[in-house]
C-alpha positions as CSV (number, residue, x, y, z in Angstrom):
1,X,-0.1,6.3,-27.7
2,X,2.6,6.4,-25.2
3,X,1.5,5.7,-21.5
4,X,3.5,6.4,-18.4
5,X,2.8,4.6,-14.9
6,X,3.2,6.9,-11.8
7,X,2.6,5.2,-8.1
8,X,3.2,6.5,-5.1
9,X,5.6,5.4,-2.5
10,X,3.0,3.6,-0.2
11,X,3.1,0.9,-2.9
12,X,6.1,-0.1,-1.8
13,X,7.4,-1.8,-5.1
14,X,11.1,-2.4,-4.6
15,X,13.1,-0.1,-6.7
16,X,14.6,-2.6,-8.8
17,X,11.4,-3.8,-9.9
18,X,10.2,0.0,-10.5
19,X,13.2,0.2,-12.7
20,X,12.5,-3.0,-14.7
21,X,8.6,-2.0,-15.4
22,X,9.5,1.8,-15.8
23,X,7.1,2.9,-12.9
24,X,7.8,6.2,-11.9
25,X,7.5,6.8,-7.9
26,X,6.4,10.0,-5.8
27,X,7.1,9.8,-2.4
28,X,5.4,10.3,0.5
29,X,7.3,12.1,3.6
30,X,7.6,11.3,7.5
31,X,8.3,14.2,9.7
32,X,10.3,13.7,13.1
33,X,10.6,17.1,14.6
34,X,12.1,19.5,12.3
35,X,13.4,16.8,10.0
36,X,11.8,15.9,7.0
37,X,12.5,12.7,4.9
38,X,10.9,11.3,1.7
39,X,10.3,7.4,2.4
40,X,12.1,5.2,0.0
41,X,14.3,7.9,-1.1
42,X,15.5,9.4,2.1
43,X,14.8,6.9,4.8
44,X,14.3,3.0,4.2
45,X,11.7,0.8,6.1
46,X,14.7,-0.6,8.1
47,X,16.0,2.8,9.1
48,X,12.5,4.0,9.7
49,X,12.0,1.0,12.3
50,X,15.4,2.0,13.9
51,X,14.6,5.5,14.2
52,X,11.1,5.0,15.8
53,X,12.9,2.9,18.7
54,X,14.7,6.3,20.0
55,X,12.7,9.0,18.9
56,X,8.8,10.2,19.3
57,X,6.5,8.9,16.3
58,X,6.8,11.3,13.4
59,X,3.8,12.7,11.6
60,X,3.6,11.9,7.9
61,X,2.9,14.0,4.6
62,X,1.5,13.8,1.1
63,X,3.8,15.0,-1.6
64,X,3.6,18.8,-2.5
65,X,1.7,19.6,-5.8
66,X,4.6,21.3,-7.2
67,X,6.2,17.6,-6.9
68,X,3.4,16.2,-9.0
69,X,3.6,18.8,-11.6
70,X,7.4,18.7,-12.1
71,X,7.1,14.8,-12.6
72,X,4.3,15.0,-14.9
73,X,5.9,17.9,-17.1
74,X,9.2,15.7,-17.3
75,X,6.9,12.8,-18.5
76,X,5.4,14.8,-21.0
77,X,8.7,15.3,-23.1
78,X,8.4,11.4,-23.9
79,X,4.9,10.3,-22.9
80,X,1.1,11.2,-24.3
81,X,-0.7,10.3,-21.2
82,X,0.0,9.2,-17.5
83,X,-2.0,6.6,-15.3
84,X,-1.1,7.9,-11.5
85,X,-2.1,5.3,-9.4
86,X,-2.2,6.2,-5.5
87,X,-3.2,4.9,-2.0
88,X,-6.7,5.2,-0.6
89,X,-8.0,9.0,-0.9
90,X,-9.8,8.1,2.5
91,X,-6.7,8.3,4.4
92,X,-4.6,10.4,2.3
93,X,-4.7,13.6,-0.4
94,X,-2.1,12.0,-2.5
95,X,-4.8,11.1,-5.1
96,X,-6.5,14.7,-5.1
97,X,-3.2,15.7,-5.6
98,X,-2.4,14.1,-8.7
99,X,-5.8,15.2,-10.1
100,X,-5.0,19.0,-9.2
101,X,-1.6,18.9,-10.8
102,X,-3.2,16.9,-13.9
103,X,-5.2,20.3,-14.8
104,X,-1.6,22.3,-14.3
105,X,0.3,20.7,-17.0
106,X,0.2,21.0,-20.8
107,X,0.8,18.1,-23.5
108,X,0.2,15.2,-21.4
109,X,-3.3,13.6,-20.2
110,X,-3.5,12.6,-16.7
111,X,-5.7,9.6,-15.6
112,X,-5.8,9.6,-11.7
113,X,-6.8,6.3,-9.9
114,X,-7.8,5.8,-6.2
115,X,-6.5,2.5,-5.4
116,X,-8.7,2.9,-2.1
117,X,-6.3,0.7,-0.3
118,X,-2.3,1.0,0.3
119,X,1.0,-1.1,0.3
120,X,1.8,-3.5,-2.1
121,X,-2.1,-4.6,-2.8
122,X,-1.8,-0.9,-4.3
123,X,1.3,-1.8,-6.0
124,X,-0.7,-4.8,-7.8
125,X,-2.5,-1.9,-9.8
126,X,0.7,-0.3,-10.9
127,X,2.2,-3.5,-11.9
128,X,-0.7,-4.5,-14.0
129,X,-0.7,-0.9,-15.7
130,X,2.9,-1.1,-16.3
131,X,2.2,-4.5,-18.1
132,X,-0.8,-3.1,-20.4
133,X,1.0,0.1,-20.9
134,X,3.9,-2.2,-22.5
135,X,1.7,-3.8,-24.5
136,X,0.6,-0.3,-26.2
137,X,-2.9,-0.5,-24.6
138,X,-4.2,3.0,-24.4
139,X,-5.0,4.7,-20.9
140,X,-8.9,4.4,-21.3
141,X,-8.1,0.3,-21.7
142,X,-5.9,0.4,-18.7
143,X,-8.5,2.3,-16.4
144,X,-11.2,-0.1,-17.4
145,X,-8.5,-2.9,-16.4
146,X,-7.8,-1.3,-13.1
147,X,-11.3,-1.1,-12.5
148,X,-12.2,-4.8,-12.9
149,X,-9.3,-5.4,-10.8
150,X,-10.8,-3.4,-7.7
151,X,-13.8,-6.3,-8.0
152,X,-11.3,-9.1,-6.5
153,X,-8.8,-7.1,-4.5
154,X,-9.0,-7.6,-0.6
155,X,-6.8,-7.3,2.2
156,X,-6.6,-7.9,5.8
157,X,-4.0,-6.1,8.5
158,X,-3.5,-7.1,12.1
159,X,-2.1,-4.6,14.2
160,X,0.5,-5.7,17.0
161,X,0.7,-2.6,19.3
162,X,-2.5,-0.4,19.1
163,X,-0.9,2.7,20.8
164,X,0.4,3.8,17.0
165,X,-3.4,3.8,15.8
166,X,-4.3,5.8,19.3
167,X,-1.9,8.5,18.5
168,X,-2.6,8.8,14.9
169,X,-6.2,9.7,16.1
170,X,-7.8,6.2,14.6
171,X,-8.6,4.6,17.9
172,X,-9.9,6.0,21.3
173,X,-7.5,6.0,24.1
174,X,-9.8,3.8,25.9
175,X,-10.4,1.6,23.1
176,X,-6.5,1.3,23.3
177,X,-6.2,0.8,26.8
178,X,-8.6,-2.0,27.0
179,X,-7.4,-3.7,23.9
180,X,-3.9,-3.9,25.4
181,X,-5.1,-5.2,28.7
182,X,-6.8,-8.2,26.7
183,X,-4.0,-8.7,24.4
184,X,-6.4,-7.9,21.5
185,X,-5.1,-8.1,18.1
186,X,-7.6,-6.2,15.9
187,X,-7.9,-7.2,12.1
188,X,-8.2,-3.9,9.9
189,X,-9.6,-3.7,6.5
190,X,-10.2,-0.9,4.0
191,X,-13.8,-0.3,3.5
192,X,-15.1,2.9,1.5
193,X,-11.7,3.9,1.4
194,X,-10.9,3.9,5.2
195,X,-9.3,1.8,7.5
196,X,-11.9,0.3,9.7
197,X,-11.7,-2.7,12.0
198,X,-13.1,-6.0,10.8
199,X,-12.7,-8.0,14.0
200,X,-11.1,-8.3,17.3
201,X,-8.9,-11.2,18.0
202,X,-7.2,-12.3,21.1
203,X,-3.6,-13.7,19.9
204,X,-1.5,-13.0,17.0
205,X,-1.6,-16.5,16.0
206,X,-5.6,-16.4,16.2
207,X,-5.4,-13.3,14.1
208,X,-3.1,-14.7,11.3
209,X,-4.9,-18.1,11.0
210,X,-8.3,-16.0,10.7
211,X,-6.7,-14.1,7.7
212,X,-5.7,-17.6,6.3
213,X,-9.3,-18.5,6.2
214,X,-10.3,-15.1,4.5
215,X,-7.7,-15.8,2.1
216,X,-9.3,-19.6,1.7
217,X,-12.7,-18.2,1.0
218,X,-11.5,-15.9,-1.5
219,X,-9.7,-18.5,-3.5
220,X,-11.6,-21.3,-3.2
221,X,-12.8,-21.4,-6.7
222,X,-9.4,-22.7,-7.6
223,X,-8.7,-19.6,-10.3
224,X,-5.1,-18.3,-10.1
225,X,-4.9,-15.8,-7.7
226,X,-1.9,-13.2,-6.8
227,X,-1.2,-12.5,-3.1
228,X,1.2,-10.6,-1.0
229,X,2.3,-11.1,2.7
230,X,3.0,-7.4,4.0
231,X,5.1,-7.1,7.4
232,X,6.2,-4.5,9.4
233,X,9.6,-5.2,10.3
234,X,9.1,-9.1,10.9
235,X,10.8,-10.2,7.8
236,X,11.5,-13.7,9.2
237,X,8.3,-14.2,10.2
238,X,6.9,-13.3,6.8
239,X,9.1,-15.7,4.9
240,X,7.7,-18.7,7.5
241,X,4.0,-17.5,6.9
242,X,4.9,-17.5,3.1
243,X,6.0,-21.3,3.2
244,X,3.0,-22.4,5.2
245,X,0.5,-20.6,2.8
246,X,2.2,-21.8,-0.5
247,X,1.5,-25.6,0.8
248,X,-2.2,-24.6,1.4
249,X,-3.0,-22.5,-1.5
250,X,-1.2,-24.2,-4.8
251,X,-3.4,-21.5,-7.1
252,X,-1.9,-18.4,-5.4
253,X,1.4,-17.0,-6.3
254,X,2.9,-15.6,-3.0
255,X,5.1,-12.4,-2.8
256,X,6.6,-10.7,0.4
257,X,6.4,-7.1,0.9
258,X,6.6,-4.5,3.9
259,X,5.0,-1.3,5.8
260,X,7.3,1.3,5.0
261,X,7.7,4.4,7.0
262,X,4.3,6.3,6.2
263,X,2.1,3.4,6.9
264,X,4.1,1.7,9.5
265,X,3.6,4.8,11.4
266,X,0.0,4.6,11.6
267,X,0.2,0.9,12.2
268,X,3.3,0.0,14.2
269,X,6.2,-2.3,14.4
270,X,4.8,-6.1,14.1
271,X,2.0,-5.5,12.1
272,X,1.2,-8.4,9.4
273,X,-1.1,-8.4,6.4
274,X,-2.3,-10.3,3.9
275,X,-3.5,-8.9,0.5
276,X,-4.9,-10.4,-2.9
277,X,-6.2,-10.3,-6.4
278,X,-7.6,-12.4,-9.1
279,X,-5.2,-13.0,-11.9
């Protein structure tokens, strides 16, 4: 049985890597006024952060079901099944869209997977699924492996500017105002499929140190882990952090990724995150 792997744009897997591993991508969109852009296709992360400096914050939208149907029908010509891996169903209807589209196509069986997270941590699932598919594993075996991974996946995000969360309805105006006055850098994480506050920390430096400590607790056994540093237009800082983390945690393989347009809309420029999974 030949299995295809699909994920959405919020996994932020670089195009070259997607092509190399044969991972198919369906884009979410950002909407500036009357203009809609498919992220990672029509607008890059760098272009997005330039746009929001001069325009109002956009809204975001999930892929239309028809786009899923079109992709699945195309894949049905060469594949028997598709594993479709998406950002948390608690913050987007994309996963549900994949399920619905799966019932509308013939000649291919769709297995939708709710990553319950987003960004490159979601991408870890797609990378693993692509590797297992290449080895000829069945879609059922791949889904079991993805469920196993969920046991050791974790991620924490530090938000630099609370106004984005407040405008997106994820934080009250009073909380944002008080937080800004106190220079609070909230640490967030995914819990029960939603983004929730984890801790409030006074400075950026302390917030990043706290995330390091959380990673340290997770990898203390010395077993091999894979981790990703995720930045919102802070590439230089991400590389510096990677160098520091590599010295501290020799059993962890680090990579760097970014918050693209859709997730960047909600978290804002300057945000930093760290996510990991046991190999």
